[in-house]
C-alpha positions in Angstrom: 115.6 107.1 108.9 114.8 107.8 105.3 111.1 108.5 104.8 111.0 106.3 101.7 112.4 103.3 103.5 110.0 103.9 106.4 107.1 103.7 103.9 108.5 100.5 102.4 108.7 99.0 105.9 105.2 100.1 106.7 103.7 98.8 103.5 105.6 95.5 103.5 108.1 96.4 100.8 105.5 97.6 98.3 106.8 100.6 96.3 103.3 101.3 94.7 100.7 101.8 97.4 97.0 101.5 97.2 95.3 104.9 97.6 92.7 103.2 99.8 95.4 102.4 102.4 97.3 105.7 102.1 94.4 108.2 102.1 93.1 107.9 105.6 96.5 107.9 107.3 98.3 110.5 105.2 95.7 112.7 103.6 93.0 112.6 106.3 90.2 111.6 103.9 88.2 108.5 103.5 89.0 106.1 100.6 85.8 107.1 98.8 86.7 110.8 99.0 90.2 110.1 97.9 89.0 108.1 94.9 86.8 111.0 93.9 89.7 113.4 94.2 92.0 111.0 92.4 89.8 111.2 89.3 90.3 115.0 89.3 94.0 114.7 90.3 93.1 116.8 93.3 95.4 115.1 95.8 98.7 116.3 97.0 100.6 113.6 95.1 100.1 112.1 91.7 97.9 109.0 91.5 97.4 106.6 88.7 95.8 103.3 87.7 98.2 100.5 86.7 95.6 98.9 84.4 93.4 100.4 81.7 90.2 99.5 83.5 88.1 101.9 85.5 88.0 99.1 88.1 91.8 99.1 88.6 92.7 100.5 92.0 94.3 104.0 92.3 98.0 103.8 93.3 100.5 106.2 94.8 104.2 105.9 94.4 106.1 105.5 97.7 108.7 107.9 96.2 106.1 110.6 95.6 104.5 110.1 99.0 107.9 110.2 100.8 108.8 113.5 98.9 105.4 115.0 100.0 106.0 114.0 103.6 109.5 115.3 103.6 108.3 118.7 102.2 105.5 118.9 104.9 108.0 118.0 107.6 110.4 120.8 106.4 107.6 123.3 106.4 106.7 122.4 109.9 110.4 122.6 111.0 110.6 126.1 109.5 107.5 127.3 111.3 108.7 125.8 114.5 112.0 127.6 114.3 110.2 130.9 113.6 108.1 130.5 116.7 110.8 129.0 119.0 113.9 130.9 118.1 
């Protein structure tokens, strides 16, 4: 299955995902830590606010997250092959 479509299914068809929902599952950090890192653009994917307000939630594109996950999976596959072949 395509990673992007898997994310769409997981997040009920939303293509722009709230960082608060993504961070614990995919980055292993709390929403608060993720928000702090987002302000410094110190996360493994680009994050942005849709609105001009500081109170607007941070968002992650499902396209960017899928690309990140695919890269990580390929890195793991390469390492596995090195060890097991």
